[in-house]
C-alpha positions as CSV (number, residue, x, y, z in Angstrom):
1,M,3.4,-7.7,29.5
2,G,1.0,-5.8,31.8
3,Q,-1.8,-3.5,30.5
4,N,0.0,-0.4,31.7
5,E,3.2,-1.4,29.9
6,Q,1.2,-2.1,26.7
7,D,-0.5,1.3,26.9
8,D,2.9,3.0,27.4
9,T,4.3,1.1,24.4
10,K,1.4,2.2,22.3
11,A,1.8,5.8,23.4
12,E,5.5,5.8,22.6
13,A,4.9,4.3,19.2
14,A,2.3,6.8,18.3
15,S,4.2,9.8,19.6
16,A,7.3,8.7,17.7
17,N,5.6,10.2,14.6
18,V,5.7,13.6,16.2
19,V,8.7,15.6,15.1
20,P,9.4,18.5,17.4
21,L,10.7,21.7,15.7
22,W,12.8,24.4,17.3
23,P,10.9,26.7,19.7
24,A,9.4,29.7,18.0
25,S,6.6,32.1,18.8
26,N,7.1,34.9,16.3
27,R,4.0,35.2,14.1
28,D,4.6,38.6,12.6
29,D,5.4,37.2,9.2
30,L,2.0,35.3,9.0
31,P,-0.6,37.2,6.9
32,T,-3.6,38.7,8.7
33,G,-6.3,36.1,9.2
34,Y,-4.1,33.1,8.4
35,L,-4.2,31.6,11.9
36,E,-8.0,31.7,11.7
37,Q,-7.9,30.0,8.3
38,V,-5.5,27.3,9.7
39,A,-7.9,26.5,12.6
40,R,-10.9,26.3,10.3
41,R,-9.2,24.3,7.6
42,V,-7.7,21.7,10.0
43,R,-11.0,21.2,11.8
44,A,-13.0,20.8,8.6
45,N,-10.4,18.6,6.9
46,L,-10.1,16.3,9.9
47,T,-13.9,16.0,10.1
48,D,-14.1,15.1,6.4
49,L,-11.2,12.7,6.7
50,V,-12.9,10.7,9.4
51,A,-16.2,10.8,7.5
52,A,-14.4,9.6,4.3
53,A,-12.7,6.7,6.1
54,D,-16.1,5.6,7.4
55,T,-17.8,6.0,4.0
56,Y,-15.1,4.0,2.1
57,D,-14.5,1.5,4.9
58,L,-10.8,2.6,5.2
59,D,-8.7,1.9,8.3
60,L,-7.9,5.3,9.8
61,A,-5.2,5.8,12.4
62,T,-6.6,6.2,15.9
63,E,-4.6,9.4,16.3
64,F,-6.7,11.1,13.6
65,R,-9.9,10.2,15.3
66,L,-8.6,11.6,18.6
67,A,-7.4,14.8,17.0
68,A,-10.8,15.3,15.2
69,E,-12.6,14.9,18.6
70,L,-10.3,17.3,20.3
71,L,-10.8,19.9,17.6
72,Q,-14.6,19.8,18.1
73,Q,-14.2,20.9,21.7
74,P,-15.2,24.5,22.7
75,S,-12.7,27.2,21.8
76,G,-10.6,28.6,24.7
77,T,-9.9,25.3,26.3
78,S,-6.7,23.3,26.5
79,H,-6.8,19.6,25.7
80,P,-4.1,17.0,26.5
81,L,-3.2,15.0,23.5
82,P,-3.6,11.4,24.7
83,I,-1.3,9.8,22.1
84,A,1.6,11.9,23.3
85,E,1.3,11.8,27.1
86,S,4.7,10.3,27.5
87,T,6.3,13.4,25.9
88,G,4.1,15.9,27.8
89,L,2.8,17.4,24.5
90,R,-0.6,19.2,24.4
91,L,-2.8,20.4,21.6
92,T,-4.1,23.8,22.6
93,D,-6.0,26.8,21.3
94,G,-3.5,29.5,20.4
95,T,-3.7,33.2,19.6
96,G,-6.1,33.9,16.8
97,G,-7.7,30.4,17.0
98,C,-4.7,28.6,15.7
99,W,-4.0,25.1,17.0
100,E,-0.6,24.7,18.5
101,L,1.5,21.8,19.8
102,V,2.9,22.8,23.2
103,D,5.5,21.1,25.3
104,H,5.5,20.6,29.1
105,N,7.1,24.0,29.6
106,G,4.4,25.8,27.6
107,T,6.8,26.4,24.7
108,V,4.9,26.4,21.3
109,L,6.7,23.9,19.1
110,G,4.7,24.3,16.0
111,L,1.4,25.0,14.2
112,I,-0.9,22.2,13.1
113,V,-1.6,22.5,9.3
114,A,-3.3,20.3,6.8
115,I,-1.3,19.8,3.5
116,D,-2.1,17.4,0.7
117,G,-4.3,15.3,3.0
118,R,-1.7,15.0,5.7
119,L,-1.6,16.6,9.1
120,V,1.7,18.3,9.5
121,L,3.6,20.3,12.1
122,A,5.2,23.5,10.9
123,S,7.4,26.0,12.6
124,T,5.5,29.0,13.9
125,S,8.2,31.3,12.5
126,W,7.5,30.3,8.9
127,S,5.3,32.2,6.5
128,R,2.4,30.5,4.9
129,R,4.2,30.2,1.6
130,E,7.2,28.6,3.4
131,V,5.0,26.2,5.3
132,L,3.2,25.0,2.1
133,A,6.5,24.8,0.1
134,A,8.5,22.9,2.7
135,G,5.7,20.7,3.9
136,G,6.7,20.9,7.5
137,A,7.2,17.6,9.3
138,V,4.7,14.7,9.1
139,L,2.8,14.6,12.4
140,L,0.5,11.7,11.9
141,A,0.0,9.0,9.2
142,P,-3.7,9.0,8.3
143,F,-4.3,5.5,7.0
144,A,-3.2,2.3,8.8
145,G,-4.1,-1.3,8.2
146,P,-4.3,-4.0,10.9
147,G,-0.8,-5.1,11.8
148,A,0.7,-2.9,9.1
149,R,2.7,0.3,9.4
150,A,2.0,3.3,7.3
151,T,4.5,4.8,4.9
152,T,4.6,8.2,3.2
153,A,5.3,8.3,-0.5
154,S,7.4,11.0,-2.1
155,G,4.3,12.7,-3.4
156,G,2.7,13.0,0.0
157,A,0.2,10.1,-0.2
158,T,0.0,7.7,2.6
159,A,-1.1,4.1,2.0
160,P,-1.1,1.0,4.1
161,L,1.4,-1.7,3.4
162,S,0.0,-4.9,1.9
163,D,-0.1,-8.3,3.4
164,P,3.5,-9.5,3.4
165,E,2.7,-13.0,2.0
166,A,0.7,-11.5,-0.8
167,A,3.4,-9.0,-1.6
168,A,6.0,-11.8,-1.6
169,R,3.9,-13.9,-3.9
170,L,3.6,-11.0,-6.3
171,D,7.3,-10.5,-6.3
172,Y,7.8,-14.2,-7.1
173,V,5.3,-14.2,-10.0
174,M,6.8,-11.0,-11.5
175,E,10.1,-13.0,-11.7
176,H,8.3,-16.2,-12.8
177,P,5.3,-14.8,-14.8
178,H,4.2,-18.2,-16.0
179,G,3.5,-19.1,-12.4
180,V,0.9,-16.4,-12.0
181,D,-2.1,-17.7,-10.0
182,M,-5.4,-16.5,-8.6
183,A,-3.8,-15.4,-5.3
184,A,-1.5,-13.0,-7.1
185,A,-4.3,-11.8,-9.4
186,A,-6.6,-11.3,-6.3
187,H,-3.8,-9.3,-4.6
188,L,-3.6,-7.0,-7.6
189,R,-7.4,-6.5,-7.6
190,E,-7.3,-5.5,-3.9
191,R,-4.5,-3.0,-4.6
192,A,-6.6,-1.5,-7.5
193,E,-9.7,-1.2,-5.3
194,S,-7.6,0.4,-2.5
195,L,-6.3,3.0,-5.0
196,A,-9.7,3.7,-6.3
197,K,-11.0,4.4,-2.8
198,Q,-8.3,7.0,-2.3
199,Y,-9.1,8.9,-5.5
200,D,-11.4,11.4,-3.8
201,L,-9.1,11.9,-0.8
202,A,-5.6,12.3,-2.2
203,T,-3.9,14.3,-4.9
204,S,-3.9,12.5,-8.2
205,T,-0.2,13.2,-8.6
206,S,0.5,11.3,-5.4
207,L,-1.5,8.3,-6.6
208,L,-0.2,8.1,-10.2
209,P,3.1,6.4,-9.5
210,T,1.6,3.5,-7.5
211,A,-1.3,3.2,-9.9
212,G,1.1,3.2,-12.9
213,E,3.2,0.5,-11.3
214,C,0.1,-1.6,-10.5
215,I,-1.2,-1.5,-14.1
216,G,2.2,-2.3,-15.4
217,H,2.2,-5.5,-13.3
218,V,-1.3,-6.4,-14.4
219,T,-0.7,-5.9,-18.1
220,F,2.6,-7.8,-18.0
221,L,1.2,-10.8,-16.2
222,G,-1.9,-10.7,-18.4
223,K,0.3,-11.4,-21.4
224,Q,1.8,-14.5,-19.7
225,A,-1.3,-16.0,-18.1
226,P,-3.0,-18.9,-19.8
227,D,-6.6,-18.6,-20.8
228,G,-8.9,-19.2,-17.9
229,P,-10.1,-17.6,-14.6
230,V,-6.7,-16.1,-13.7
231,L,-6.5,-14.3,-17.1
232,R,-10.1,-13.0,-16.8
233,E,-9.4,-11.7,-13.3
234,L,-6.3,-9.8,-14.6
235,Q,-8.2,-8.4,-17.5
236,A,-11.0,-7.2,-15.1
237,T,-8.4,-5.6,-12.9
238,E,-6.7,-4.0,-16.0
239,A,-10.1,-2.4,-16.9
240,Q,-10.4,-1.0,-13.4
241,L,-6.9,0.3,-13.3
242,A,-7.0,1.8,-16.8
243,T,-10.2,3.6,-15.9
244,L,-8.5,4.9,-12.7
245,M,-5.4,6.0,-14.7
246,G,-7.6,7.9,-17.1
247,Q,-9.2,9.7,-14.1
248,L,-5.8,10.4,-12.5
249,V,-4.1,11.7,-15.6
250,W,-7.0,14.0,-16.5
251,D,-7.4,15.3,-13.0
252,A,-3.7,15.9,-12.5
253,S,-3.5,17.8,-15.8
254,Q,-6.4,20.0,-14.6
255,R,-8.6,18.4,-17.2
256,R,-6.4,19.4,-20.1
257,D,-4.8,16.1,-21.2
258,H,-7.8,14.7,-23.0
259,A,-5.9,12.4,-25.4
260,T,-4.0,10.4,-22.7
261,A,-7.2,10.0,-20.6
262,I,-9.2,8.8,-23.6
263,G,-6.3,6.4,-24.4
264,Y,-6.6,4.8,-21.0
265,Y,-10.4,4.6,-21.2
266,D,-10.1,2.8,-24.5
267,Q,-7.6,0.4,-22.9
268,A,-10.2,-0.2,-20.1
269,I,-13.0,-0.8,-22.6
270,A,-10.9,-3.3,-24.5
271,A,-9.8,-5.2,-21.3
272,A,-13.4,-5.2,-20.0
273,N,-14.7,-6.5,-23.2
274,R,-12.2,-9.4,-23.2
275,A,-13.1,-10.2,-19.6
276,D,-16.8,-10.0,-20.3
277,E,-17.2,-7.2,-17.7
278,T,-20.1,-5.2,-19.1
279,T,-20.4,-2.9,-16.0
280,A,-16.7,-2.0,-16.2
281,E,-17.0,-1.3,-20.0
282,A,-20.0,0.9,-19.5
283,Y,-18.2,2.9,-16.8
284,A,-15.1,3.5,-18.9
285,R,-17.4,4.6,-21.8
286,L,-19.2,6.9,-19.4
287,R,-15.9,8.4,-18.3
288,K,-15.2,9.3,-22.0
289,S,-18.4,11.3,-21.9
290,Y,-17.0,13.4,-19.1
291,V,-14.0,14.4,-21.2
292,A,-16.3,15.5,-24.0
293,L,-18.7,17.4,-21.7
294,Y,-16.3,19.2,-19.3
295,G,-12.9,19.1,-21.2
296,Q,-13.6,19.4,-24.9
297,Q,-16.8,21.3,-24.4
298,E,-18.7,19.1,-26.9
299,P,-22.1,18.5,-25.3
300,Q,-23.5,16.7,-28.3
301,T,-20.7,14.2,-28.3
302,G,-20.9,13.9,-24.5
303,L,-24.6,13.3,-24.6
304,R,-24.2,10.5,-27.2
305,L,-21.5,8.8,-25.2
306,A,-23.5,9.0,-22.0
307,Q,-26.6,7.5,-23.7
308,A,-24.5,4.7,-25.1
309,A,-23.0,4.0,-21.7
310,G,-26.5,4.0,-20.2
311,M,-27.8,1.4,-22.7
312,L,-24.8,-0.9,-21.9
313,A,-25.4,-0.4,-18.1
314,D,-29.0,-1.5,-18.7
315,T,-27.9,-4.8,-20.2
316,A,-25.6,-5.3,-17.2
317,G,-28.6,-4.8,-14.9
318,S,-27.0,-1.9,-13.0
319,H,-29.5,0.7,-11.9
320,A,-26.6,2.7,-10.4
321,L,-24.6,3.0,-13.5
322,H,-27.6,3.5,-15.8
323,G,-28.8,6.3,-13.4
324,L,-25.4,7.9,-13.4
325,A,-25.3,7.9,-17.2
326,L,-28.8,9.5,-17.3
327,L,-27.5,12.2,-15.0
328,H,-24.7,13.1,-17.3
329,A,-26.9,12.8,-20.4
330,G,-29.1,15.4,-18.6
331,E,-26.0,17.6,-18.3
332,G,-25.5,17.3,-22.0
333,Y,-29.1,18.4,-22.6
334,A,-28.6,21.3,-20.2
335,M,-25.5,22.5,-22.0
336,L,-27.5,22.4,-25.2
337,G,-30.3,24.5,-23.6
338,M,-32.9,21.7,-23.8
339,R,-34.6,22.0,-20.4
340,R,-37.5,19.6,-21.0
341,D,-35.2,16.8,-22.1
342,C,-32.8,17.6,-19.3
343,E,-35.4,17.3,-16.6
344,A,-36.8,14.1,-18.1
345,S,-33.3,12.6,-17.9
346,L,-32.8,13.8,-14.4
347,G,-36.1,12.3,-13.4
348,A,-35.3,9.0,-14.9
349,A,-32.0,9.0,-13.0
350,E,-33.7,9.6,-9.8
351,A,-36.0,6.6,-10.5
352,H,-33.0,4.4,-10.9
353,L,-31.6,5.7,-7.6
354,Q,-34.8,4.7,-5.9
355,A,-34.7,1.2,-7.6
356,M,-31.0,0.6,-6.8
357,R,-30.1,-2.2,-4.4
358,T,-26.9,-2.8,-2.4
359,A,-26.2,-5.8,-4.7
360,D,-25.9,-3.5,-7.7
361,P,-22.4,-4.0,-9.2
362,A,-21.9,-0.3,-9.4
363,H,-23.7,0.6,-6.2
364,S,-21.1,3.2,-4.9
365,L,-21.3,5.3,-8.1
366,L,-24.8,6.7,-7.6
367,S,-26.1,8.5,-4.5
368,A,-28.4,11.3,-3.5
369,D,-25.3,13.5,-3.2
370,R,-24.3,12.8,-6.8
371,L,-27.8,13.4,-7.9
372,G,-27.8,16.8,-6.2
373,R,-24.4,17.7,-7.6
374,I,-25.5,17.1,-11.2
375,Q,-28.9,18.5,-10.8
376,G,-27.4,21.8,-9.5
377,A,-24.9,21.9,-12.4
378,C,-27.7,21.3,-14.9
379,Y,-29.9,24.2,-13.6
380,L,-26.8,26.4,-13.5
381,A,-26.2,25.6,-17.2
382,L,-29.9,26.3,-17.9
383,G,-29.6,29.7,-16.4
384,D,-31.8,29.0,-13.3
385,S,-29.3,30.2,-10.7
386,A,-31.8,30.3,-7.9
387,K,-32.9,26.7,-8.2
388,A,-29.3,25.6,-8.8
389,G,-28.2,27.4,-5.6
390,S,-30.9,25.8,-3.5
391,I,-30.0,22.3,-4.6
392,L,-26.2,22.8,-4.4
393,E,-26.4,24.3,-0.9
394,S,-28.4,21.4,0.5
395,T,-26.1,18.9,-1.2
396,A,-22.9,20.6,0.1
397,R,-24.4,20.7,3.6
398,R,-24.9,17.0,3.9
399,L,-21.8,15.8,1.8
400,Q,-18.8,14.8,3.9
401,G,-15.6,13.1,3.0
402,R,-15.5,13.5,-0.7
403,H,-13.1,16.4,-1.1
404,K,-12.9,16.7,-4.9
405,S,-16.6,16.3,-5.4
406,K,-17.4,18.9,-2.7
407,A,-15.0,21.4,-4.2
408,I,-16.9,21.2,-7.5
409,I,-20.2,21.6,-5.7
410,L,-19.0,24.6,-3.8
411,G,-17.5,26.2,-6.9
412,N,-20.8,25.8,-8.7
413,L,-22.6,27.2,-5.6
414,A,-20.4,30.2,-5.7
415,L,-21.3,30.7,-9.4
416,A,-25.0,30.5,-8.5
417,H,-24.5,33.2,-5.9
418,I,-22.5,35.4,-8.3
419,R,-25.2,35.2,-10.9
420,Q,-27.7,36.4,-8.3
421,R,-25.3,39.2,-7.4
422,D,-24.7,38.0,-3.9
423,V,-21.0,38.7,-3.9
424,D,-20.4,38.3,-0.1
425,Q,-21.9,34.9,0.0
426,A,-20.1,33.9,-3.2
427,A,-16.8,34.9,-1.6
428,T,-17.5,32.9,1.6
429,V,-18.3,29.8,-0.4
430,L,-15.2,30.2,-2.6
431,H,-13.0,30.3,0.4
432,R,-14.4,26.9,1.4
433,A,-13.9,25.6,-2.1
434,I,-10.3,26.8,-2.2
435,D,-9.7,25.1,1.2
436,L,-10.5,21.7,-0.5
437,V,-8.7,22.4,-3.7
438,E,-5.5,23.3,-1.7
439,V,-5.6,19.8,-0.2
440,T,-6.7,17.7,-3.2
441,R,-5.4,19.7,-6.2
442,G,-8.5,18.4,-8.0
443,G,-8.7,19.6,-11.6
444,G,-12.5,19.7,-11.6
445,G,-12.7,21.9,-8.5
446,L,-9.9,24.1,-9.7
447,N,-11.6,24.8,-13.0
448,V,-14.9,25.7,-11.5
449,V,-13.3,27.9,-8.9
450,S,-11.3,29.6,-11.7
451,A,-14.6,30.3,-13.6
452,A,-16.1,31.7,-10.4
453,V,-13.2,34.0,-9.8
454,R,-13.4,35.3,-13.4
455,E,-17.1,36.1,-13.0
456,L,-16.2,38.2,-9.9
457,H,-14.3,40.6,-12.0
458,P,-17.0,43.4,-12.0
459,W,-16.6,43.5,-8.2
460,R,-12.8,43.3,-8.2
461,H,-12.4,46.5,-6.1
462,E,-14.4,45.2,-3.2
463,A,-12.4,43.9,-0.2
464,V,-14.0,40.5,0.0
465,V,-13.3,39.9,-3.7
466,Q,-9.7,41.0,-3.4
467,D,-9.2,38.5,-0.6
468,V,-10.5,35.7,-2.8
469,H,-8.2,36.8,-5.7
470,E,-5.2,36.8,-3.4
471,R,-6.0,33.2,-2.2
472,F,-6.6,32.1,-5.8
473,L,-3.3,33.5,-7.0
474,A,-1.5,31.8,-4.1
475,L,-3.3,28.6,-5.1
476,M,-2.2,28.8,-8.7
477,T,1.4,29.6,-7.6
478,L,1.5,26.5,-5.5
479,N,-0.2,24.4,-8.2
C-alpha cells in the first residue's frame, strides 16, 4: 500500500468517529454568554488533557493533540481539521467565539463541547441543559493504546483495550482459578495502575464499574492462589485497588460515604500487610486521615492518623509518602489553630520533597504543586487569607492536567479572595473551578466551591455573584 493510500485510510478511520448532526444554526435558545463559555472551556480542557496525558505517560489519540493545537490559534481564523479532510469538515471560530464543525458547504453541523472529559458534538439548536443531559455525539476518543481501539463505557469514561493475549489469559484463569500465574497477576496489576492514573482525569462514577470488576477478579484469584510470588503480587494489587475504590466511592458520594471508604481502606491495609507492602499500607492509612480531616471534620483524629502514616512511610524509606503525611498533619494542626506546629510540619514536608529521588516507591504522590495546594489550605484555615491567596494563585497558574486537584485549589483561592472582600476576582476564579467540576464531578472540588458560594451570600444582589449562583445551581441540578 502506498503512502498516500495509508494516509487516506488513517484519515477515514479517524473521521469515522465524527457523527454529523442535522444542520442547525438557531442559537436563540442558548443563554447569554454560553458560547463564550464553551470556547473557553473546550480550549482549557483540551490543554489540560494533553498536559495530563504527558504527565501520566498516557497514550493520547492524535486527534486530541491536533484539536488542542488548532484551538490555540488566533481568534477570527478558520482552520481545516486535518483528521477529517476526506469529509471536507473544518473547525472554525463561530459567532461569539464558539467553536463549530462546518461542512464543505459552510453549514454548521454542531458545537464542540467538553462533557465528562470527552469532546462531543452537539446540535446548535439545543439549549445548554439539553446538550449536557443528552451528551451529544462522541466526536473523538481521548485515550488510545498502540494497536488498540478505544471504547466508550456507559458512564462516559474512555479506556484503551488491553493486550488480547493478556485478556484471554485472564479469562482462562477466571474459569480455572487454580491455574493463576504471574502473567495473569501482572496483567491485573497493569489494569490497576491504568485506573489509578485516570482518577484525576475522569469522573469517579465512570471508573467505579471497571475498578469494582478488577478488584473482584483480584480477591477471587487471591483465595485460589498458592502461597508464593503470585499470591503476594495479587495481594499487593488488592491493596492498590482497595485504596482506589475507597477514593472513588468517597469522591462519587461527594465525600459523604465515610463508612464505605474506610472499609475499603481497611481492606487495603490488611492486603498490604499480608504482602509486606509497607508503602501501600502507609498510603491507605494516610487516606483514612483524609476522611477524618475533610469528611468527618475531626482534625485531632486526622492528625493522629497522618502522623502514624508518616512513621510507617519512614520505615519504608519513602521521602514522598512521609512528606505527604507531614503536609496533612500540618493541615490538622491548622484546623486546630496551632500555627507554629503547622508551619513546622509544612517545613519538614518541604525538606522531604527536596530529598526525594525518582526511585522513591511513592514518587508520584509528592510534588511542588501538592505542597502549594496544602500550604494554601493551611493558611486559609489559619485565617491568613492574603498568604493563602498568594500561594494558591501561583500553584493554580503552574498546575496543568490534574482536574480534580485544580478545582480544589481554585475553590480555596476563591475563598481567599472572598475573605479579602475581592468579590469580582472570587467570581472569576469560581467560574474556572466550576468549569473543572462540571467535567470531573470531583467531590472535593464541589464541596469547596459550595463553601465559597455560601460565603458570597452577603453580595448576593451583585450581578457577578448572581451569575455564579446560576451556574452553581445548574451544576447541582446536573450532579
